[in-house]
N, C-alpha and C positions, 0 to 999 in steps of 0.2 A: 902437565897434560891429563884433562878427565874422559869420561866415555863421553863427553859432548864436544871434543878437542879435535880436529883434523890434524895432524901433526905432517907438516912439506919437508920434503927429502927423501933420501935412496934409503934403501935396507930395508932388514928384517925389522929393525926396530921400529921402523916407522908402519910399516904395513902390516905388522900383526899388532898394531895396538888398537885397543878396542873401538875407541873415537874412527878411526879409519876405517878400521871394520864395520861399522855401524852405517858410514858414510857413504860405503859403497854399495851396502844395500840398499839406500837412498836413492841415490842415482842407479843404480838397477831398474827401479820403479819409475824412474822418469825416464829412461834412454827409449822404448818404445815411441814417446813422445819428439825427442829430441831429432831421433831418426827421420821420424814423418815430417817434422817442421823444414820451413824451407828455410834457406841458408840468411834471410832476415831475422825469423822467428828462432833459430837455433839459440842466439844471446839472449831471449826472454828466456827462456826455458832452464837453462842454466843461472839465469839472476831468478826466478823462482827457486831452485832448489836450493840455491844460496839462503834466501829468504827463510825458507822453510827451516835448514840447520840453523838457522841464526837465531829463529824467533821459540828455541826449545828452553826449557827451564832446568838449571841452569841454560844461559844462552849458549850457543855453539860457537864454537871459534875457528881460526883458520891460521896454525900456527907456525911458524918458521923460531930456528934455534938464534939466539939472540948474538952480538958478536961481542956483547962482554962476558959470554959463557965462560967458566974456567974451570978445569978438570971436569969432576965427577957435579959440579953445579951448575946445573943446565939451567940458563933462564930462556923464556921464550915471549916471542912478539905477535901480536896479531898481524898478518898480512895487511889488510883491507881487504875491503871489497872489490874493487879491479880485480888483483890478485888471485882473488876467491873465486872469480867467475870464471877468470883465465882455467884454475885448477880443475875447477867444474867443467867446465866444457871438454879439458883433456881428459877427464876421466869420462865424460859422456861420449866420447869418438871412442877409447878403446875397445877392446875385446871383453 
């Protein structure tokens, strides 16, 4: 995973990853819009944040550790836009 990748998971390894840090900064920029949005518009704000993240060069990704990872050989899979929007909404709701 690189600087434009959000690693989904628990623990300091994912929290301290540069991509996750950069993503939290992006979320922080959009949080006021999310808080002010109606219940119907909140998913749209989350979707826009995902689009912004994915439009980076190289494209931003939302990754989860693959089931086929072995030991120190970690493989990562993109979770897709639906799961990415769910994760983004969760971050926008957080403190």
